[in-house]
ROLOLO-794333 format. One line per field, with one value per residue (C-alpha): z, y, x; chain. Coordinates in nm, 4 decimals. Layout:
BEGIN
w	[Z|...] $
v	[Y|...] $
u	[X|...] $
kette	[A|...] $
This chain:
BEGIN
w	[0.0000|-0.1036|0.1748|0.1960|0.1581|0.4860|0.5338|0.7833|0.9411|0.6564|0.5521|0.3751|0.0916|-0.0050|-0.3761|-0.5754|-0.7771|-1.0948|-0.9312|-0.8786|-0.5485|-0.3481|-0.3593|0.0113|0.1134|-0.1504|-0.0255|0.3360|0.2440|0.0464|0.3460|0.5804|0.3410|0.3024|0.6803|0.7117|0.4559|0.5681|0.5038|0.1499|0.0138|-0.2028|-0.3429|-0.6843|-0.5495|-0.3908|-0.5676|-0.5577|-0.6840|-0.7714|-0.8540|-0.9560|-0.7815|-0.7632|-0.8360|-0.5376|-0.2843|-0.0996|-0.2247|0.0382|0.0493|0.2734|0.3897|0.4146|0.2403|0.1777|0.4308|0.2959|-0.0189|-0.2556|-0.4138|-0.5935|-0.9581|-0.9793|-0.6452|-0.3698|-0.1833|-0.3289|-0.1714|-0.0777|-0.1092|0.2268|0.0827|-0.0566|0.3004|0.3747|0.1904|0.3502|0.6950|0.6515|0.5537|0.8534|1.0786|0.9311|0.9883|1.3459|1.4172|1.2541|1.4564|1.7791|1.7060|1.6178|1.9383|2.1530|1.9879|2.0136|2.3811|2.4351|2.2600|2.4629|2.7879|2.7109|2.6250|2.9479|3.1445|3.2679|3.0406|3.0424|2.7290|2.6303|2.5789|2.4169|2.5333|2.3052|1.9926|2.0512|2.1106|1.7708|1.6097|1.7665|1.6402|1.2910|1.2798|1.4062|1.1507|0.8714|0.9519|0.9479|0.6200|0.4679|0.5719|0.4096|0.0975|0.0858|0.1261|-0.1380|-0.3815|-0.3118|-0.3751|-0.7013|-0.8188|-0.7325|-0.8910|-1.2086|-1.2301|-1.1700|-1.4387|-1.6825|-1.6083|-1.6437|-1.9808|-2.1040|-1.9639|-2.1415|-2.4711|-2.4225|-2.3494|-2.6536|-2.8763|-2.7504|-2.7923|-3.1639|-3.1987|-2.9732|-3.1195|-2.8477|-2.5720|-2.7656|-2.5193|-2.2041|-2.3234|-2.4459|-2.1062|-1.9306|-2.1871|-2.1385|-1.7587|-1.7512|-1.9916|-1.7781|-1.4645|-1.6380|-1.7463|-1.3957|-1.2557|-1.4791|-1.3539|-0.9912|-1.0660|-1.1902|-0.8646|-0.6480|-0.8405|-0.8036|-0.4283|-0.4157|-0.6071|-0.3811|-0.0554|-0.1856|-0.2531|0.0954|0.2701|0.0698|-0.0284|0.1975|0.5267|0.4401|0.3746|0.7184|0.8846|0.7143|0.8874|1.2116|1.1751|1.1276|1.4377|1.6405|1.5273|1.6276|1.9658|2.0284|1.9341|2.1580|2.4564|2.3924|2.4053|2.6924|2.8946|2.8143|2.9340|3.2541|3.3336|3.2789|3.4977|3.7807|3.7694|3.8875|3.7273|3.6587|3.3782|3.2072|3.2334|3.1666|2.7910|2.7591|2.9344|2.7086|2.3960|2.5222|2.5894|2.2317|2.0842|2.3097|2.1893|1.8237|1.8698|2.0819|1.8003|1.5507|1.7774|1.8278|1.4512|1.3728|1.6446|1.4929|1.1418|1.2607|1.4349|1.1198|0.8946|1.1286|1.1257|0.7464|0.7097|0.9351|0.7319|0.4019|0.5313|0.6454|0.3121|0.1009|0.3042|0.3270|-0.0513|-0.1070|0.1555|0.0095|-0.3369|-0.2137|-0.0272|-0.3043|-0.5733|-0.3745|-0.2726|-0.6277|-0.7715|-0.5376|-0.5664|-0.9414|-0.9914|-1.3031|-1.3351|-0.9783|-1.0249|-1.3364|-1.1628|-0.8765|-1.1163|-1.2833|-0.9434|-0.8762|-1.2364|-1.2941|-1.6572|-1.7420|-2.0045|-2.2991|-2.3254|-2.6211|-2.6653|-2.7752|-2.4910|-2.4860|-2.6107|-2.3613|-2.4633|-2.3758|-2.0343|-1.9435] $
v	[0.0000|0.3332|0.5751|0.8775|1.2218|1.4141|1.6765|1.9115|1.8362|1.8384|1.7106|1.3779|1.3115|0.9506|0.8837|0.5896|0.3558|0.5585|0.8821|1.0408|1.2140|1.0851|1.3445|1.3444|1.3955|1.6647|1.8545|1.8388|1.9469|2.2488|2.3593|2.3207|2.4993|2.7959|2.8299|2.8342|3.1135|3.4791|3.6928|3.8272|3.5475|3.3029|2.9680|3.1266|3.3489|3.0617|2.9232|2.5401|2.3494|1.9876|1.7242|1.4630|1.1607|0.8064|0.5767|0.3537|0.6234|0.8926|1.2508|1.5081|1.8772|2.0837|2.4387|2.5233|2.4944|2.1473|2.0805|1.9757|2.1925|1.8934|1.7470|1.4190|1.4373|1.1402|1.1646|1.4205|1.6817|1.9459|2.2621|2.5589|2.8465|3.0211|3.3549|3.4325|3.4821|3.7568|4.0538|3.9890|3.9481|4.2577|4.4617|4.3279|4.4251|4.7751|4.8212|4.6980|4.9397|5.2292|5.1568|5.1338|5.4573|5.6375|5.5149|5.6321|5.9757|6.0214|5.9300|6.1792|6.4607|6.3953|6.3810|6.7155|6.8775|6.7488|6.8733|6.5286|6.4617|6.6295|6.7740|6.8664|7.2415|7.4349|7.7842|7.9757|7.7773|7.7823|8.1581|8.2017|7.9790|8.1827|8.5062|8.3589|8.2515|8.5917|8.7728|8.5532|8.6658|9.0310|8.9918|8.8238|9.1269|9.3658|9.1492|9.1624|9.5425|9.5912|9.3763|9.5919|9.9074|9.7615|9.6804|10.0274|10.1997|9.9947|10.1062|10.4699|10.4576|10.3039|10.5831|10.8550|10.7151|10.7194|11.0691|11.1921|11.0488|11.2189|11.5576|11.5207|11.4467|11.7553|11.9672|11.8938|11.9575|12.2656|12.5502|12.7986|12.5528|12.3921|12.4885|12.4071|12.0608|12.0089|12.0923|11.8498|11.5792|11.6122|11.6086|11.2966|11.1125|11.2043|11.0853|10.7622|10.7099|10.7741|10.5513|10.2675|10.3145|10.3117|10.0076|9.8240|9.9026|9.7926|9.4674|9.3928|9.4529|9.2185|8.9408|8.9550|8.9577|8.6796|8.4617|8.5334|8.4564|8.1681|7.9877|8.0708|8.1085|7.8291|7.5912|7.6718|7.6177|7.2766|7.1805|7.3183|7.0855|6.7887|6.8974|6.9181|6.5691|6.4355|6.6060|6.4344|6.0935|6.1539|6.2467|5.9507|5.6983|5.8830|5.8517|5.4806|5.4242|5.6209|5.4169|5.0891|5.2010|5.2754|4.9197|4.5923|4.4487|4.0782|3.8299|3.9453|4.3208|4.3522|4.2678|4.5225|4.7875|4.7174|4.7390|5.0599|5.2071|5.1336|5.2915|5.5930|5.6406|5.6222|5.8915|6.1055|6.1130|6.2015|6.4800|6.6232|6.6198|6.7972|7.0555|7.1315|7.1524|7.4042|7.6175|7.6322|7.7155|7.9892|8.1478|8.1506|8.2637|8.5644|8.6698|8.6284|8.8020|9.1117|9.1402|9.0959|9.3246|9.5959|9.6198|9.5970|9.8582|10.1029|10.0438|10.0896|10.4121|10.5752|10.4874|10.6174|10.9364|11.0138|10.9498|11.1831|11.4461|11.4398|11.3589|11.1470|11.1316|11.0069|10.7505|10.6079|10.6093|10.4048|10.1301|10.1263|10.0942|9.7716|9.6447|9.6566|9.6521|9.7757|9.6072|9.8393|9.9429|9.7775|9.5234|9.1801|8.9369|8.6520|8.3165|8.0432|7.8766|8.1909|8.2057|7.8528] $
u	[0.0000|0.1494|0.2477|0.0183|0.1676|0.2006|-0.0716|-0.2346|-0.5723|-0.8201|-1.1585|-1.1303|-1.3738|-1.4516|-1.4599|-1.5984|-1.3869|-1.4443|-1.3234|-1.6689|-1.7451|-2.0377|-2.3156|-2.3952|-2.0322|-1.9809|-2.2824|-2.1662|-1.8149|-1.9415|-2.1419|-1.8451|-1.6140|-1.8509|-1.8715|-1.4928|-1.4421|-1.4316|-1.7377|-1.7388|-1.5164|-1.7140|-1.6189|-1.5896|-1.3117|-1.1178|-0.8162|-0.8144|-0.5144|-0.5810|-0.3228|-0.5831|-0.7361|-0.6239|-0.9171|-0.8350|-0.7512|-0.9332|-0.8986|-0.7950|-0.8779|-0.6509|-0.7168|-0.3474|-0.0128|0.1204|0.3979|0.7336|0.7055|0.6602|0.3466|0.2880|0.1989|-0.0414|-0.2137|-0.2063|-0.3974|-0.6247|-0.4823|-0.6988|-0.4514|-0.4131|-0.3018|-0.6473|-0.7668|-0.5188|-0.6816|-1.0189|-0.8688|-0.6559|-0.9610|-1.1479|-0.8574|-0.8432|-1.2154|-1.1785|-0.8932|-1.0780|-1.3918|-1.1939|-1.0089|-1.3332|-1.4948|-1.2031|-1.1916|-1.5695|-1.5588|-1.2751|-1.4647|-1.7803|-1.5821|-1.4207|-1.7545|-1.9081|-1.6089|-1.5075|-1.2102|-0.8696|-0.7143|-0.3596|-0.3234|-0.0393|-0.1340|0.1022|0.0162|-0.3592|-0.3486|-0.1834|-0.4477|-0.7308|-0.5764|-0.5428|-0.9077|-1.0206|-0.8041|-0.9384|-1.2934|-1.1841|-0.9965|-1.3029|-1.5092|-1.2582|-1.2676|-1.6466|-1.6546|-1.3838|-1.5830|-1.8915|-1.6875|-1.5576|-1.9105|-2.0387|-1.7391|-1.7855|-2.1487|-2.0490|-1.7791|-2.0262|-2.2759|-2.0071|-1.9046|-2.2650|-2.3146|-2.0008|-2.1256|-2.4628|-2.2985|-2.0740|-2.3720|-2.5593|-2.2485|-2.2578|-2.6318|-2.6721|-2.4669|-2.5664|-2.4513|-2.1694|-1.8950|-2.0922|-2.1888|-1.8349|-1.6772|-1.9081|-1.8437|-1.4680|-1.5022|-1.7175|-1.4874|-1.1852|-1.3632|-1.4554|-1.0942|-0.9613|-1.2350|-1.1224|-0.7658|-0.8824|-1.0974|-0.7899|-0.6059|-0.8999|-0.9461|-0.5743|-0.6084|-0.9095|-0.7316|-0.4247|-0.6219|-0.8460|-0.5386|-0.4074|-0.7377|-0.8811|-0.5606|-0.2653|-0.4528|-0.6958|-0.4054|-0.2623|-0.6005|-0.6234|-0.2992|-0.4456|-0.7463|-0.5122|-0.3208|-0.6431|-0.7460|-0.4032|-0.4408|-0.7773|-0.6322|-0.3309|-0.5502|-0.7825|-0.4980|-0.3325|-0.6545|-0.6746|-0.3181|-0.3760|-0.6892|-0.5041|-0.2136|-0.4553|-0.5924|-0.4389|-0.1251|-0.1407|-0.0886|-0.4092|-0.3612|0.0146|-0.0134|-0.2963|-0.0882|0.2076|-0.0069|-0.1688|0.1749|0.2820|-0.0327|0.0095|0.3666|0.2606|-0.0045|0.2256|0.4817|0.2073|0.0811|0.4316|0.4930|0.1643|0.2280|0.5678|0.4159|0.1567|0.4208|0.6326|0.3356|0.2139|0.5588|0.5864|0.2250|0.2851|0.5884|0.4023|0.0896|0.2802|0.4601|0.1461|-0.0781|0.1882|0.2108|-0.1636|-0.2521|0.0015|-0.1469|-0.5046|-0.4247|-0.2215|-0.4759|-0.7749|-0.5911|-0.4770|-0.8239|-1.0119|-0.7376|-0.7904|-0.4226|-0.4350|-0.0573|-0.0106|-0.2874|-0.1226|0.2161|0.0725|-0.0381|0.3029|0.4696|0.2787|0.3045|-0.0707|-0.1814|-0.5283|-0.7388|-0.7876|-1.1558|-1.3222|-1.0443|-1.1558|-1.1997|-0.9435|-1.0585|-1.1288|-0.8009|-0.6029|-0.7681|-0.6566] $
kette	[A|A|A|A|A|A|A|A|A|A|A|A|A|A|A|A|A|A|A|A|A|A|A|A|A|A|A|A|A|A|A|A|A|A|A|A|A|A|A|A|A|A|A|A|A|A|A|A|A|A|A|A|A|A|A|A|A|A|A|A|A|A|A|A|A|A|A|A|A|A|A|A|A|A|A|A|A|A|A|A|A|A|A|A|A|A|A|A|A|A|A|A|A|A|A|A|A|A|A|A|A|A|A|A|A|A|A|A|A|A|A|A|A|A|A|A|A|A|A|A|A|A|A|A|A|A|A|A|A|A|A|A|A|A|A|A|A|A|A|A|A|A|A|A|A|A|A|A|A|A|A|A|A|A|A|A|A|A|A|A|A|A|A|A|A|A|A|A|A|A|A|A|A|A|A|A|A|A|A|A|A|A|A|A|A|A|A|A|A|A|A|A|A|A|A|A|A|A|A|A|A|A|A|A|A|A|A|A|A|A|A|A|A|A|A|A|A|A|A|A|A|A|A|A|A|A|A|A|A|A|A|A|A|A|A|A|A|A|A|A|A|A|A|A|A|A|A|A|A|A|A|A|A|A|A|A|A|A|A|A|A|A|A|A|A|A|A|A|A|A|A|A|A|A|A|A|A|A|A|A|A|A|A|A|A|A|A|A|A|A|A|A|A|A|A|A|A|A|A|A|A|A|A|A|A|A|A|A|A|A|A|A|A|A|A|A|A|A|A|A|A|A|A|A|A|A|A|A|A|A|A|A|A|A|A|A|A|A|A|A] $
């Protein structure tokens, strides 16, 4: 009698002399196999390697790798590859860890809101964050008012241009009031031209402040949100470790304490890194903000002052100083390809 190949514990399936499986045993095996597979992993997804059946021997299905690394060519086990289980189990483990982390963080947030939980506070850093958020609201208000001013100035310039055209038309048709209509036409056209120049300066101011508020500052606040999330996770795992350390120390609790200590260390390092990232970004943001706002406030002041003083030369010089180019009235609008 031939020696059977070594194998792990497996379900043995009797076969008939012609190599056909008995129906009742096949049905029972399918049921057992389906129960043993992870959720979401069907038989159609399972890789089965078969080396054939010997008509006089029992076929063997193993749910693990064949020990010894060698298989017989004529008869041997049908191997259910073990590696197909790994992705499903890994996903299950990730979901479990995510759920546990979410639970811990939610519990920490609720405890803080109810005044029962302690939280880690960096007074200097959080003061800087509060100032940044407050300044962002104020800059957004300035931006909104500047946009309103731009809209109103645009409407006024449009009206002045139309009024200048109307005066010019009457100057040609009313000989007795030719000069009077002509003076007013020239004045309105000059005001409209200066208004367009001022409008260019205001729109440049708006674009620069908008970039500062909605891109630069917003990017920093995104890092702040990540820092705050890391802080909550750190405090959640710190609280867990403190509670375990207050309890008994025995063979059952020591492994839990050790695991909790490792998780606490991981989140502490993440929290320290995010705190450092926020500090660096706040420093660079402050330097950039001062530079940008200094230039834009000088532009805004000089342009407004020159406009209301009627100093056309100074107004045009202000735009040249800040390299602002006005769109020529009546020029063809760029195609959509040029705007990309």
